[in-house]
C-alpha positions as MATLAB code, in Angstrom:
seq = 'MTTATAHQAAPGAADIQLSTLMDAAVSAIGGTRRPGQQAMAEAVETAMSGGRHLLVQAGTGTGKSLGYLVPALRHALVSRRPVVISTATIALQTQIVRKDLPRLVESLAPHLPRTPTFALLKGRANYLCRHKLDGGYPVDIDPGALFAEAAADPARGGSERLGDQVRRLREWAEETESGDRDSLEDPVADRAWRQVSVTGSQCLGGTCPMVESCFAERSREIAREVDIVVTNHALLAIDAFDSHGIIPDHDVVVFDEAHDLTGRVTGAVTEVLTPGMLRGTVRELRSLGVAAIALDDASEELRESLELAPDGRVLGDLPERLADAIGQLRVQARTAHSDAKDAGEDGSAATAGTRKTVRANLQEIIDVCERLTAPGEDDVVSVSHSQATGRSSIQVAPLSVAAAMRGAILEDRTAVLTSATLALGGHFEPAAGEVGLARADRTGEDQVPPGDDAGAWAGLDVGSPFAYPRQGILYMARHLPQPGRDGPSPAMLDHLTDLVEASRGGALCLFSSRRGAELAAEHVRARLDLTIEVQGEDSMANLVRKFRDDEDASLFGTLTLWQGVDVSGRSLRLVTIDRIPFPRPDDPLTSARQERIGRRGGNGFMAVSAQHAALLLAQGAGRLIRTDEDRGMVAVLDPRLATARYGGFLREAMPPLWPTADPEVALGALRRLAEA';
ca = [
     174.130  106.900  165.652;
     175.651  103.751  167.068;
     178.519  101.720  165.150;
     179.042   98.562  166.909;
     178.771   95.471  164.887;
     175.105   94.144  165.249;
     174.678   90.899  163.345;
     176.146   88.676  165.630;
     174.631   85.797  167.846;
     172.350   87.404  170.602;
     171.608   84.276  172.918;
     168.583   84.646  174.891;
     166.752   87.308  172.836;
     164.054   85.096  172.162;
     163.421   84.402  175.808;
     162.827   88.083  176.563;
     158.985   89.008  176.770;
     157.892   91.945  174.791;
     156.175   93.201  178.069;
     159.246   93.243  180.048;
     160.912   95.539  177.280;
     157.814   97.751  176.966;
     157.832   98.310  180.843;
     161.306   99.211  180.593;
     160.962  101.593  177.649;
     157.806  103.462  179.330;
     159.533  103.685  182.447;
     162.782  105.206  180.894;
     160.751  108.160  179.248;
     158.857  108.747  182.412;
     155.437  107.654  181.006;
     152.725  105.229  181.779;
     151.419  102.204  180.098;
     148.724  103.006  177.493;
     146.373  100.330  176.429;
     146.668  101.066  172.872;
     150.542  101.597  172.778;
     150.590   97.921  174.200;
     147.868   96.523  172.118;
     149.971   97.881  168.972;
     153.297   96.577  170.120;
     151.688   93.016  170.670;
     150.230   93.278  167.056;
     153.464   94.392  165.497;
     155.266   91.558  167.241;
     152.909   89.082  166.009;
     153.370   90.455  162.516;
     156.842   90.402  162.595;
     157.357   87.019  163.812;
     154.389   85.561  161.856;
     155.193   87.136  158.423;
     151.699   88.786  157.958;
     151.513   92.413  156.852;
     149.963   94.941  159.406;
     148.344   98.139  158.977;
     147.802  100.258  162.310;
     146.060  103.399  162.994;
     147.624  104.785  166.227;
     145.883  108.171  167.133;
     147.867  111.069  168.584;
     148.894  110.472  171.924;
     149.275  106.711  171.390;
     152.849  106.577  171.571;
     153.009  104.605  168.313;
     156.820  105.262  167.754;
     157.388  103.117  170.803;
     154.747  100.573  169.891;
     156.892   99.756  166.865;
     160.413  100.577  167.712;
     160.368   98.078  170.826;
     158.993   95.198  168.959;
     161.526   96.231  165.821;
     164.554   95.934  168.393;
     163.465   92.594  169.752;
     163.062   91.290  166.255;
     166.143   92.347  164.907;
     168.121   90.604  167.862;
     166.042   87.524  167.583;
     166.207   87.104  163.921;
     169.861   88.505  163.608;
     168.547   90.457  160.655;
     168.035   94.392  160.495;
     164.602   95.846  160.642;
     164.072   98.881  158.453;
     162.041  102.097  159.676;
     160.777  104.324  156.832;
     159.492  107.867  157.236;
     157.935  110.428  154.776;
     159.445  113.566  156.695;
     162.983  114.457  157.584;
     161.455  115.685  161.159;
     160.440  112.339  162.059;
     163.665  110.622  161.055;
     165.530  113.103  163.026;
     163.347  112.467  166.132;
     163.607  108.733  165.694;
     167.326  108.634  165.514;
     168.315  111.637  167.769;
     165.687  110.972  170.581;
     163.754  107.882  170.559;
     166.072  105.267  169.615;
     169.083  106.572  171.833;
     166.655  106.590  174.899;
     165.188  103.079  173.879;
     168.606  101.465  173.460;
     169.544  102.802  176.635;
     166.822  101.651  178.784;
     166.411   98.169  176.993;
     170.141   97.368  177.156;
     170.129   95.925  180.416;
     167.410   93.518  179.546;
     168.997   92.045  176.275;
     171.935   89.968  175.452;
     173.718   93.015  173.995;
     173.308   96.768  173.109;
     171.204   97.474  170.002;
     172.623   99.463  167.357;
     171.058  101.764  164.920;
     171.741  103.980  161.886;
     170.186  106.740  159.504;
     170.673  106.047  155.794;
     169.940  108.909  153.209;
     170.256  109.192  149.519;
     173.837  110.246  148.313;
     172.810  113.607  147.264;
     172.347  114.457  151.067;
     176.029  114.049  151.829;
     179.067  116.140  150.909;
     181.109  114.877  147.949;
     184.706  115.037  148.839;
     185.815  114.567  145.448;
     183.632  117.536  143.962;
     185.001  119.474  146.710;
     188.604  118.756  145.591;
     187.664  119.801  141.845;
     186.564  116.622  140.439;
     183.339  117.378  139.047;
     182.007  120.429  136.744;
     180.562  123.310  138.396;
     176.781  123.214  138.124;
     175.982  126.773  137.578;
     177.410  129.719  135.451;
     180.147  131.631  137.207;
     178.024  134.919  137.335;
     175.434  133.284  139.536;
     177.846  132.871  142.281;
     177.342  136.648  142.857;
     173.516  136.373  142.854;
     171.566  136.385  146.095;
     170.531  132.772  147.129;
     167.865  133.406  149.885;
     168.357  129.998  151.340;
     167.865  130.994  154.974;
     165.048  133.600  155.284;
     166.827  134.343  158.563;
     169.626  136.093  156.808;
     167.377  138.329  155.197;
     167.780  136.673  151.729;
     170.842  138.876  151.216;
     173.453  135.863  151.348;
     175.296  135.653  147.888;
     175.287  132.081  146.588;
     179.228  132.092  146.380;
     179.303  132.917  150.221;
     177.056  130.013  150.703;
     179.483  127.616  148.791;
     182.228  129.092  150.606;
     180.502  128.425  154.083;
     180.021  124.942  152.935;
     183.650  124.486  152.048;
     184.547  125.656  155.564;
     182.030  123.388  157.188;
     183.318  120.307  155.029;
     186.778  120.786  157.008;
     184.812  120.432  160.470;
     181.972  117.878  159.594;
     182.209  114.381  160.853;
     178.951  113.225  159.012;
     178.757  115.518  155.841;
     174.946  115.185  156.197;
     173.284  118.218  154.890;
     170.718  118.121  157.884;
     173.668  118.602  160.225;
     174.102  122.225  159.027;
     173.340  124.982  161.755;
     172.399  127.574  158.821;
     170.691  126.071  155.772;
     171.824  126.906  152.215;
     170.125  127.097  148.889;
     169.596  123.764  147.036;
     171.863  125.530  144.205;
     174.622  125.929  146.770;
     174.489  122.478  147.897;
     174.740  121.273  144.360;
     178.042  122.486  144.235;
     179.309  119.957  146.900;
     177.185  117.082  146.146;
     176.480  114.547  143.602;
     173.314  112.303  142.998;
     173.906  108.469  142.864;
     174.005  108.403  139.070;
     176.519  110.894  138.878;
     178.926  109.141  141.627;
     181.945  107.492  140.438;
     181.451  104.726  142.753;
     184.494  102.366  143.497;
     186.664  104.208  141.059;
     186.436  107.285  142.833;
     189.988  108.449  144.176;
     188.343  109.353  147.463;
     185.869  106.688  148.071;
     187.990  105.605  151.342;
     187.050  108.885  152.968;
     183.489  109.158  151.188;
     180.751  110.490  153.881;
     177.867  108.462  151.807;
     180.005  105.264  151.526;
     180.665  105.625  155.080;
     176.905  105.806  156.007;
     176.168  102.810  154.157;
     178.912  100.773  155.574;
     177.623  101.539  159.148;
     174.049  100.785  157.993;
     175.073   97.250  156.833;
     176.189   96.288  160.200;
     173.227   97.626  162.614;
     170.065   96.287  164.034;
     167.750   99.158  163.030;
     168.113  101.275  159.853;
     166.244  104.358  159.538;
     165.374  105.760  156.020;
     162.808  107.578  153.871;
     159.943  106.231  151.809;
     161.438  107.457  148.395;
     165.066  106.014  148.853;
     163.458  102.735  149.999;
     161.349  102.606  147.020;
     163.793  103.598  144.306;
     166.205  101.096  145.960;
     163.656   98.136  145.705;
     162.571   99.166  142.261;
     166.030   99.548  140.452;
     168.001   96.831  142.813;
     170.798   99.317  143.847;
     171.649   97.472  146.962;
     171.231  100.664  149.161;
     169.316   99.393  151.851;
     170.665   96.400  153.529;
     168.972   93.110  153.226;
     166.183   92.802  155.712;
     162.784   90.839  155.905;
     160.907   93.379  158.036;
     160.070   97.103  157.304;
     158.131   99.560  159.275;
     156.445  102.487  157.316;
     155.612  105.242  159.819;
     153.819  108.097  158.199;
     152.339  105.664  155.952;
     149.367  107.731  154.884;
     152.064  109.603  152.833;
     153.789  106.539  151.454;
     152.166  106.188  147.921;
     152.616  109.868  147.392;
     156.231  110.070  148.165;
     156.776  106.707  146.090;
     154.879  108.142  143.001;
     157.039  111.370  143.386;
     160.110  109.119  143.356;
     159.152  107.295  139.985;
     157.743  110.252  138.364;
     160.033  111.382  135.403;
     160.167  115.078  134.190;
     162.037  116.556  130.878;
     162.680  119.985  130.738;
     164.666  122.077  128.253;
     166.983  123.548  131.396;
     168.111  119.791  131.871;
     169.305  119.933  128.198;
     171.086  123.206  128.170;
     173.239  122.169  131.238;
     174.070  118.746  129.833;
     175.152  120.484  126.522;
     177.319  123.097  128.319;
     179.110  119.894  130.127;
     179.347  118.311  126.960;
     181.246  121.094  125.325;
     183.547  121.101  128.517;
     184.662  117.859  127.321;
     185.277  118.902  123.534;
     181.900  117.456  122.371;
     180.315  120.044  120.083;
     176.869  118.685  120.853;
     175.174  120.841  118.117;
     172.417  118.290  117.258;
     171.425  117.955  120.769;
     171.576  121.713  121.263;
     169.247  121.927  118.315;
     166.993  119.360  119.482;
     166.825  121.110  122.870;
     165.719  124.235  121.155;
     162.977  122.462  119.504;
     161.711  120.633  122.712;
     161.469  124.094  123.855;
     159.479  125.809  121.488;
     157.253  122.749  121.071;
     156.661  122.511  124.767;
     155.517  126.021  124.561;
     153.018  125.370  122.199;
     151.656  122.431  123.746;
     148.445  123.033  126.055;
     148.853  122.764  129.910;
     147.550  119.810  131.693;
     147.193  116.221  131.207;
     147.848  115.027  127.677;
     144.866  112.702  126.452;
     145.952  110.255  123.852;
     148.857  110.833  121.644;
     151.215  113.731  122.322;
     150.677  116.909  120.072;
     152.525  115.946  116.539;
     155.154  118.332  117.029;
     156.012  117.747  120.460;
     156.247  114.098  119.566;
     158.488  114.535  116.811;
     160.771  116.945  119.092;
     160.850  114.083  121.916;
     161.845  111.311  119.401;
     164.590  113.453  117.808;
     165.909  114.329  120.960;
     165.823  110.724  121.916;
     168.254  110.001  119.072;
     170.633  112.876  119.451;
     170.804  111.925  123.354;
     171.952  108.506  122.376;
     174.514  109.800  119.932;
     175.775  112.202  122.673;
     176.072  109.470  125.200;
     178.120  107.284  122.769;
     180.407  110.467  121.978;
     180.933  111.132  125.627;
     182.075  107.837  126.340;
     185.735  108.667  125.871;
     185.588  112.494  125.672;
     188.390  114.484  127.162;
     190.240  111.496  127.890;
     193.057  113.159  129.690;
     193.277  110.936  132.640;
     192.227  113.507  135.165;
     189.987  113.015  138.160;
     187.982  115.951  137.156;
     187.658  114.810  133.599;
     186.170  111.230  134.899;
     183.886  113.180  137.217;
     182.452  115.441  134.177;
     182.247  112.589  132.092;
     180.175  110.416  134.625;
     177.733  113.249  135.212;
     177.101  113.988  131.568;
     176.810  110.385  130.587;
     174.225  109.979  133.495;
     172.150  112.895  132.768;
     172.020  111.774  129.168;
     170.856  108.426  130.288;
     168.248  109.995  132.307;
     167.013  112.140  129.219;
     167.067  109.038  127.127;
     164.852  107.018  129.542;
     162.464  109.666  129.591;
     162.028  110.212  126.181;
     161.554  106.460  125.593;
     158.859  106.335  128.307;
     157.247  109.365  126.823;
     157.377  107.903  123.268;
     155.704  104.746  124.414;
     153.820  105.228  127.688;
     152.469  102.304  129.720;
     148.858  101.608  130.029;
     148.997  103.245  133.455;
     151.139  106.028  132.572;
     149.624  109.678  132.972;
     151.693  112.378  130.762;
     151.037  115.988  131.448;
     152.468  119.319  130.234;
     153.275  122.146  132.832;
     153.703  125.906  132.197;
     154.960  127.682  135.199;
     153.324  131.197  135.691;
     156.105  131.992  138.100;
     159.202  131.214  136.009;
     157.679  131.170  132.536;
     159.383  127.594  132.144;
     157.457  124.819  130.646;
     158.103  120.747  131.281;
     156.596  117.623  130.446;
     156.380  114.806  132.878;
     155.011  111.195  133.044;
     153.715  109.434  136.295;
     152.319  106.071  137.217;
     148.437  106.026  137.751;
     149.207  103.613  140.503;
     152.265  102.359  142.212;
     150.500   99.349  143.963;
     151.533   96.722  141.705;
     155.105   97.916  141.606;
     155.112   97.940  145.687;
     153.694   94.595  145.857;
     156.219   93.090  143.400;
     159.272   95.030  144.859;
     158.781   95.502  148.707;
     155.835   93.128  150.001;
     156.254   90.084  148.465;
     159.626   89.248  149.987;
     159.327   91.113  153.366;
     156.784   91.791  156.169;
     155.553   95.278  156.102;
     153.937   97.153  159.119;
     152.332  100.554  158.054;
     151.187  102.905  160.698;
     149.734  106.586  161.002;
     147.415  108.418  162.915;
     145.140  108.580  159.581;
     145.211  105.486  157.755;
     141.916  104.120  158.160;
     139.652  107.014  157.181;
     135.926  106.240  157.728;
     137.154  103.307  159.631;
     138.212  101.391  156.635;
     141.777  100.248  155.806;
     141.005   98.769  152.556;
     141.690  102.008  150.578;
     145.138  102.166  152.126;
     145.883   98.419  151.632;
     145.122   98.778  148.161;
     147.253  101.638  147.280;
     150.288   99.631  148.370;
     149.046   96.469  146.706;
     147.540   94.502  149.535;
     143.781   95.138  149.216;
     141.703   93.467  146.433;
     141.608   96.659  144.510;
     143.255   99.972  145.031;
     141.607  103.434  144.554;
     141.859  103.164  140.803;
     139.956  100.065  140.651;
     142.700   97.743  139.675;
     142.909   94.427  141.056;
     146.264   94.106  142.917;
     146.272   90.577  144.637;
     145.696   87.505  142.566;
     142.921   85.273  144.252;
     144.447   82.971  146.614;
     147.718   84.627  147.116;
     148.587   84.530  150.554;
     151.395   86.903  150.020;
     149.033   89.681  150.345;
     147.435   88.705  153.575;
     147.063   91.587  155.937;
     145.410   92.655  159.174;
     144.226   95.944  160.105;
     144.309   97.431  163.863;
     142.887  100.741  165.188;
     144.144  101.462  168.677;
     142.480  104.610  168.824;
     143.640  107.808  171.010;
     143.806  108.210  174.511;
     142.557  111.839  174.412;
     139.250  112.727  175.525;
     138.341  114.799  172.342;
     135.282  115.962  172.964;
     135.996  117.365  176.188;
     139.379  118.883  175.283;
     138.423  120.516  171.927;
     135.861  121.954  169.878;
     135.190  121.722  165.899;
     133.793  125.019  164.851;
     132.222  124.950  161.141;
     131.786  128.282  159.808;
     128.657  127.635  157.681;
     127.785  131.241  157.397;
     130.755  132.295  155.357;
     130.689  132.332  151.348;
     131.616  129.087  149.923;
     135.747  129.669  148.723;
     136.413  130.579  145.353;
     139.536  130.591  142.811;
     140.350  134.357  143.658;
     141.608  133.698  147.061;
     140.374  134.194  150.817;
     137.015  136.459  150.659;
     136.748  139.580  152.613;
     134.090  137.859  155.022;
     136.477  134.902  155.702;
     139.298  137.184  156.399;
     137.308  139.442  158.950;
     135.948  136.257  160.605;
     139.654  134.982  160.791;
     140.732  137.862  162.350;
     137.744  137.688  164.828;
     138.689  134.377  166.058;
     142.555  135.140  166.154;
     141.405  138.409  168.391;
     139.125  136.399  170.599;
     141.998  133.628  171.207;
     144.597  136.437  171.835;
     146.930  134.691  169.307;
     148.043  131.231  169.868;
     146.771  130.435  166.598;
     148.054  128.077  163.763;
     146.355  129.152  160.707;
     146.548  126.516  157.976;
     146.044  127.498  154.067;
     145.751  125.646  150.833;
     148.047  128.173  149.072;
     151.088  130.298  150.040;
     149.574  133.436  148.597;
     146.282  132.934  150.614;
     148.656  132.644  154.034;
     150.343  135.861  152.903;
     147.128  137.775  152.346;
     145.410  136.639  155.332;
     148.623  137.664  157.541;
     148.513  140.901  156.007;
     144.898  141.410  156.892;
     145.466  140.324  160.247;
     148.428  142.276  160.968;
     146.761  145.405  159.840;
     144.017  145.232  162.434;
     145.491  143.326  165.600;
     148.426  144.274  167.631;
     149.739  140.384  167.913;
     152.677  138.803  166.630;
     152.005  136.990  163.145;
     154.880  134.715  161.888;
     154.486  133.509  157.953;
     155.943  130.953  156.457;
     158.889  131.766  154.084;
     159.700  134.750  156.509;
     162.165  132.847  158.560;
     163.553  129.228  158.566;
     160.935  126.684  159.369;
     162.841  125.545  162.357;
     162.895  129.187  163.682;
     159.258  129.982  162.925;
     158.174  126.950  165.027;
     160.257  127.624  167.899;
     159.230  131.218  167.990;
     155.531  130.146  167.895;
     156.296  127.470  170.686;
     158.033  130.194  172.877;
     155.491  132.860  172.543;
     151.763  131.949  174.027;
     150.405  135.017  172.128;
     152.125  134.225  168.730;
     150.417  132.933  165.497;
     151.677  131.134  162.501;
     150.516  131.343  159.174;
     151.246  128.876  156.621;
     150.813  126.181  153.984;
     150.950  122.385  153.614;
     154.344  121.877  155.361;
     152.657  123.208  158.609;
     149.416  120.729  158.170;
     151.718  117.814  158.954;
     154.863  119.074  160.347;
     154.138  121.317  163.534;
     153.936  119.322  167.064;
     153.434  122.221  169.468;
     151.591  121.430  172.754;
     150.281  123.463  175.641;
     148.829  127.037  175.505;
     150.871  128.280  172.520;
     148.553  126.347  170.410;
     144.889  126.772  171.170;
     143.343  127.529  168.119;
     143.791  125.817  164.464;
     142.161  127.454  161.499;
     141.698  125.902  157.902;
     140.882  128.201  155.220;
     139.304  125.594  152.974;
     138.430  122.067  152.408;
     141.983  120.789  151.015;
     140.674  119.058  147.839;
     143.369  118.372  145.123;
     142.949  120.706  142.014;
     140.244  119.119  139.872;
     142.637  119.695  136.879;
     145.619  117.614  138.561;
     146.603  115.184  135.968;
     147.034  112.315  138.306;
     143.630  112.998  140.339;
     141.592  113.477  137.314;
     143.065  110.373  135.718;
     142.270  108.214  138.836;
     138.702  109.633  139.221;
     137.934  108.697  135.447;
     139.387  105.158  135.938;
     137.237  104.530  139.040;
     134.102  106.055  137.030;
     134.604  103.816  134.337;
     134.259  100.888  136.801;
     131.286  102.277  138.182;
     132.696  103.684  141.278;
     132.575  107.428  142.671;
     135.875  108.787  141.766;
     135.495  112.058  143.521;
     134.860  110.169  146.809;
     137.417  107.657  146.422;
     140.197  110.296  145.292;
     139.327  113.822  146.026;
     137.467  113.430  149.190;
     139.761  110.712  150.700;
     142.472  113.157  149.903;
     140.603  116.038  151.620;
     139.648  113.816  154.357;
     143.552  112.874  155.039;
     144.700  116.409  155.321;
     141.779  117.702  157.386;
     142.551  114.765  159.913;
     146.274  115.741  159.897;
     145.559  119.462  160.376;
     143.061  119.034  163.053;
     145.528  116.626  164.643;
     147.969  119.499  165.442;
     145.598  120.879  168.264;
     145.465  118.082  170.913;
     148.965  116.582  171.493;
     148.771  116.055  175.349;
     146.057  115.254  177.925;
     146.281  118.825  178.881;
     145.579  120.471  175.785;
     142.716  122.671  174.967;
     141.543  124.512  172.071;
     139.442  124.941  168.767;
     139.891  123.752  165.235;
     137.935  125.995  162.938;
     137.151  125.225  159.426;
     136.186  128.551  157.549;
     134.572  126.397  154.428;
     130.780  126.122  155.050;
     130.844  123.078  152.916;
     132.180  120.932  155.829;
     128.645  121.414  157.399;
     126.455  121.797  154.237;
     127.596  119.502  151.548;
     126.765  115.837  151.267;
     130.258  114.483  151.716;
     130.764  116.685  154.795;
     129.823  113.889  157.033;
     132.480  111.653  155.718;
     135.231  114.375  155.999;
     134.025  115.017  159.781;
     134.209  111.191  160.358;
     137.981  111.359  159.373;
     138.615  114.089  161.871;
     139.273  113.861  165.905;
     135.721  113.886  167.338;
     136.021  117.058  168.799;
     132.576  118.818  170.130;
     130.934  120.384  166.840;
     129.322  123.852  166.643;
     128.243  125.953  163.805;
     127.358  129.069  165.920;
     130.205  131.795  165.546;
     129.020  133.356  168.902;
     129.625  130.008  170.844;
     132.872  129.639  169.020;
     134.207  133.155  169.728;
     132.904  132.980  173.507;
     134.859  129.858  173.820;
     137.992  131.249  172.762;
     137.790  134.293  174.701;
     137.260  132.028  177.800;
     140.143  129.984  177.045;
     142.391  132.870  176.469;
     141.593  134.065  179.965;
     142.073  130.800  181.567;
];
């Protein structure tokens, strides 16, 4: 990142033409002018200068990062206010900060009155806490757990003990300049990281004895002085909703990976209550000398009542015993919150940290209990029982975040939303509605008052420069049985093996479940003498690197790979998708949203489940063609893509590859491609 002061006069910036800057940027990366990229950049500049929201669908190969970063840099210098760039994934944040912006700044600086500056901003829990390292906070785990295996980095074989990871972190703390978890060369388990970090609510803030050397505070100070602030959807939303003041004041925000914006925001504002949260809080209270017997009893009652509650969405009122348990828990959490105010008052920094942590945890418990006791009209409450862990939880999530996003984010600033998959079926309205711009979101709720110009927006699809019908094939295996609930069918596994054999590897095989990926990998490994990498057997970075470096290797995995792999050339010549990725029909939010649309006379399945599946299919299929030279096949091993009534809608959302449902044609094409 750059650290020079940015918000100073930039005379002459307004006189510099966008086309001049675009030419310099394209030349610096050794590229050529692309009509779609140029059209996008001009539309983004118009939106930023005119204060009108913009949605841009920019297909793979457009170079959309350049299409918004160049006008963003120019706007920041002209307006003398920062522009915020928000992404969904760490991978894109890293690319923008470590690759795109450094090259752009270097290439544009000779044409600008001064050199633009930028910084990456993350939530506090992403940074080491020096005070916690110095013993200023309680240990978050039982001492015995320090000797348990952590398995954070699969490359270490899962044999590294948690205590060893914590020791590694302490050694790293003496060397790191940023304290940023993502700068670790060897990853650690979340449990280990929690021993050296704190959340925003746990932080002592200005009263911390080590505030002057705080990594998180340093990152925020830098962000307040730069032209471009790169952050993530969840942090931006939480900051806007709760007015924390983490993100510097700005009048323009660009949401890249905007197809995932509302999902990330929904996750950020979803609240969960578990008995485990309470056990840890009771333990911390007792370390301060607070007995917390009544809170402990309330925790046990919550555990028992949750275990008796049915799994899934709660329709109507909570079960009586569960409602009583939550009500009693709220009372006891308030009492404990008050008791902890002056507890353990020995003046030590460690006690202050413990007190701050426990009171923050109690306030979180109180807030969740109050929301569960009187949920809003648009709140969806559900109970979950994990078969893997045997633990139960209750959560409350918003049916829609459109009104909240409109009020907290869009009314006071101009937003540019962009993605390769934003206008599914050629329509921007569903995406606009989800963030509060269109007249109605996918739940059927009106979001924009009539005559309100603050909701004015435009949509632009700049297409893709790739010749998809000549570069790739969409193979729909309509002869296979329809997928069931019992995992991959023998027929599907055999056909998958045939496809991977015909392509001689080079396959990215995407699955709707981890178990499905593992079963398929086991099946193919037993029949082919090819390298098969599986998600979970190594770190994601190592898996993608090995897949990229070995033309005959194949990579099997789940949702992370659907959107996070960028491999071009012969290393990726086949993408397989095991089934249409519909959300689970019993998913609480999915069912609630579909029901609301149905009550308003709409088609809930098409508006919610089919839209969700179309987005993921478009993202998954988009892994195949990344450059003009790429060739290959997307094979969907679910016959419904070819046979179901909604198949046409799903296919329309995918890249326009040449279609076939003939297995012999598909296998022959893969064999020829492997021999080329």
